[in-house]
N, C-alpha and C positions, 0 to 999 in steps of 0.2 A: 201463928199461920201452920205450923205442924199438924194441930188438929184436923184443921181442914185438910191438909194431906193424907192424913190418916183414915179420913172419912173417907175420903174418894175410892184410895187405894183398899180401904177395907169391903165400899160396895162394887168396886168392879171384881177382886177376887171373891168373896163373898158369891157375885152372881154368878162367876164361870162355875166354881167348885156347886154350887147349886144346878146349874144345867148340868153337868157332868154329873151328879147323882140324883138328877128324876125328883128333885125337893123344889125347883123351883114353881113352882103352883100354889105349895104350902106359907112358903116363903116369900115377910114383904120384905119392902124398902130397910127398915131397920132391923129385922134378922138376917137382912144380907151381910150389912154392913157388922155388928157385931160375930157373925160368924166366921166374915174377913178379916176383920184384927184378932180375933182370940186363937182362928186358924193362923196366923202368919206366926204370931207371937209362940202356938203348940211349935209351928211349921219350924221355925226358926231353933227352940231346943229342941226339937226332937232330931233331926238332920242335922242339925251343929252339935249342939251338944252331947246327944248320945251316939251318932253315927260319924260326927266330927268330919265330915260333906261340909272344908273352907264354904264356899260358894252358898250355903246356909245364909249366912250367917246375915243378909245381906233381905230375907225374905220380909215381905208388907214394902217392899222399894219402889220406887217409879223405876226399874229394871228388869231387864230381861229374867233374869236370875233372882231376882225378889218376886216378882210375879209368880211366877214359875214355880217355886218353894212358899211362895204364900199359897196360891191355890192347892197344892198339895199337900201343906198342912189344915187348909178350912176342908180339903175333903178328908182325911180324917175322922176329924168333927166330926163332922156330918155322920160317918160311919160308927163315930160313938156315940152321935145323937142316938143314930135309927138303931143300934143295937140294945140300948133304953126304953128305947121306944118314945123318944123326945120326938122326933120326925118320922113319918110311914114313909 
């Protein structure tokens, strides 16, 4: 059951991040899910582990802060992918 919730949260987070970063047209559903899940992990590590923001440990969860930090992590991931020219 946790995998299903992770896929749903990853899809929502990846979709919102792709809309913000204007990459929605070139990404499919699978890319949104992967970027959402990996972006949530990146957001949790970066904002909670590196910068010490306590609420960032909820990244990727179904709460306001979980979605917020997940989307921010996914935006950072998309920016990195754009920098190395994986995404346009």
